[in-house]
Structures are given as C-alpha cells and as structure tokens.
N, C-alpha and C positions, 0 to 999 in steps of 0.2 A: 368464362361467360357468366354474367349475372342475370338470373331469371327470377321473376316474381309471378306468383299465381294469386289472382285476386278473385274471391268468390263474390259474385253479385247475384241479384235475383234472377234465377232461371239460367245461369250460365257459369262456366268456369273459364276465366280468361287467362291466357298465358302471355306475359309481356317479356320479350327478350330485350335486354338492355345492351345488346351488342348485335353485330350482324349475323350471329349464329341463330339457328331456328329451333323451334320446338313445335309440337303438335297440339292443337286445341281440340279437345274432345267434348262432346255434349252427351251426357248419359240421361237415362229416363228419370233417375232419382234426383237429378240436378236441374231438371227443366220442366217442371210441372207447375201450372198456374191456372186458376179459374178465370183469369182475365183474358179478354179477346186480343190483347196486345202482347207480343212475345219479344224477348230481348234480342237485340241485334248482336251479331258476332262480327268483330272487326279485328283484322290482323295485318301486320306489315311483312313479316318474314315467316316462311314455313307454312305447312298445310293446315287446313281446317277440316275436321271430320265430324259429321253429324251422324250419330248412330241410328240404328233402326228404330222406327216407330216414334220418332221425335217430332215436335212441332216448334218452329222457330220463326223469327222475323227475318229481316234483311241480313245477308251474309256477304261481307266484303273483304277482299284481300288485295295485296299488291304484288308481292313476290312469293307466290305459293299457290298450291292447288286448293280446290274445294271438292270434297267428296261427301255425297249424301247416301246414307244407307237405304234400305227398303222401307216403304210405307212412311216416308217422311213428308211433312207439310212445311214448306218454307216460302218466304216472300222472294225478293229479288236476290239473285246470286251474281256477284261481280268480282272479277279479279283482273289484274293487268298482265302479269307474267305467270301463267299457270293454267292447267287443265281444269275442267269442270266435269266431274263424273257423277251421274245420278242413278240411283238404284231403282229397283222394280216398284211399281204401284205408288209412285211419288207424285206429289202435286206442288208446283212452284208458280210464282208470278212470272218470272223471266230469268234469263241467264245471259251474261255478257262477259267475254274475255277479249283481250287484245292479242296476246301471244300465247295461244293455247287452243286445245280442242274441246268440244262439248260432246260428251257421249251420254246418251240416255238409254237405260234398259227398258224392259217391257212396261207398257201402260203408264208412261209419263204423261201428265197433264200440265200444260203451261198456259196460263191465262194470257200472257203477253208473248214476246218474241224471244228468239234465240239468235245471238249475233256474235261473230268473231271476225277478227281481221286476218291474222296469220295463223290459221288453224282450220280444221274441218268440223263438220257436224254429222254425227252418226246416231240415228234413232231407230228403235226396235218396234216390234209388232204391238199394236194396240195404243200407241202414243197419239195424243191429240194436242196439237199446238194451235192455239187460237190466233196468235199473231203471225209474224213472218219468220222465216229462217234465212239468215244472211251471212255470207262470208265475202272476203275480198280475195285472199290467196289461200283458199282451202276448198276441199271437196264437201259436197252434201250427199249423204247416202240415207235414203228412207226405205224402210222395209215394213210394209203394213201400217203406215202412218198417215194421219189426216192433218193437213196444214190449212188453217183458215185464211191466212194472208198469202203474200208473195214468197217465192223462192228467188233469192238474188245471189249471184256470184260474179266476180269480174274475171278471175283467172283459174277457177276450179271446175271440177267435173260435177255433174248432177246425175244421180242414179235413183230412179223410182222403181220399186218392185213390190211384189206381194200385195197387189191391189191398193197401193198408196193413192191418196187423193189430195190434190192441190186445188183449193177453192179460189185462189187468186191467180196471178200471172207467174210465169217463169221468166226471169230476166237475166241474161248472160252478157257479160261485157259492160262497158260504160258508155253512156251517151257523150261524155267528154272526150272519149278516145276511140277513134274508129280504125286507126292504123298503128303499126309498130308492135303488134303482139308477136311473141316468139314461140308460143305454144299453141296446141290445138286441143282445147278441152272437149270433153265428151258430154253429150246429153243422152242418157239412156232411159227410155220409158218402156218397161216390159208390158206385155199383154195383161189387161185387167186393171192397170193403173189409170187414173182419170185426172183431167185438168178442166176446171170450169172457165178459166180465163184464157189469155193468149200466151204464146211463147214469143218473147221479144228478144231478138238477137242483135247486139251491137258489134259483133265480131263473128268471124268464121268459126263454126262449131262442127264437130264430128257428131252427126245426128244418127242415133240408133232408136228410131221410133217405128213401131210396126202397126199402130192403129191409124187407118187413113183419116178418121175423124179428128184425131189429134194433130196430124200433119197439116190439116187445113187451118189450124190455129196459129201457125208459124208466121211471124212478121219480121221481115229482114229490114234492119234499120242501119245498115252500113253500106 
C-alpha cells in the first residue's frame, strides 16, 4: 500500500493510494487557528477521528466512519458507508449518513438535522437538535432529548423517554406507500415526554402511549 501524509493548515491528511485504509487524526497542536474558518476534513477510505477539545469545519467521508471526541465543535458531518459517533458536550451543524448509525453522547447540540437511510439514531440526555431527526430503515431512540423539528421514519421504531420533547410532528410510514408493509414498528412515548405537533401515521403502528393528551394528537392517514 502506498500512503502519503500531507500537512496542511490546521489538519493532517492521510491519502491512501490503494483501497487499503488508514485513520485520519486531528490533534490540538495541529488544529489551532485564530481564523473563524476551519479546515475541512475529507476522506475516501477508512475512519476519521477528531480528538477531544478540537474545532473543525466540514467533515466528509465515503467508506468509513466519523468519530468526534468530547467537547468538539464541528460543522457538517457526512459519510456514505459508515457510522457517526459523537462525544459528550459537542456542537455540530448537522450529521448525515446513508448506510450507518448516528450515536450522540450527552449534551450534543446540532444546529441542523440528523439523517440516515439504513441505520438508527440514538441520542442521550441533554442533547438539543434544532432541526429534524430522520431515518428510513432504522430506529430513533431519544433519552432526555429536545428536537426542534420533526421525527421521521418509514420502517423503524421511535422511543421517547426521560422527558424528551419534540416540538414538531412525529411522522411514521410514507405517504407514497399505504400498504405492503411486512413489519409492525413501535412508537413508545413514556410518561413525561412531550410533543407539540401531531403524530401522523401512514401505516399501522404498535402504539405505546400513556398520556391521553398525546393520544389526541394522533392522525391516521392510511
């Protein structure tokens, strides 16, 4: 395998010249700048790891994961085939993957949305997502989380617990498909969790909702 390391302003880039992979790390002494703009990290193969207490721009990958340590500030996170794992007390613009999960530790702040197609989203206590959380074939699990936008899934479960709040709608299923589903996803909303919008169901769902006020927000659209 032929590998080159190229030192650029604020980052150490690893370029693999074959299909083998290596890890891109960003350290404190390699990523300090007085400028308000930070270097983007881009990779094709292998993982990207941003260490604790770092500040970076957009991070994009194709065939590899993205991992952020604790107290990281980053812009958009994007990968095609890989998981996105985010540490404690971290702030990002958004996160998107096609074939992978998005896992956020405690006190994650996202200015935009978290989306995945074939994967789940799991968020921990104190996290605040200003946009939406969306999957197609994956579960959404929120524990003590506030979401400013909608929760969307077509074939996954949604679980809200530990006083989670959704300020938008919960949408399950697809308006383009009302029949032919082979599974029965679950919507579980534990006592203390709140929804400001509606629960819009385009398919049959196993409802585990105990608050009568929330039950009144259900809209059957199939």
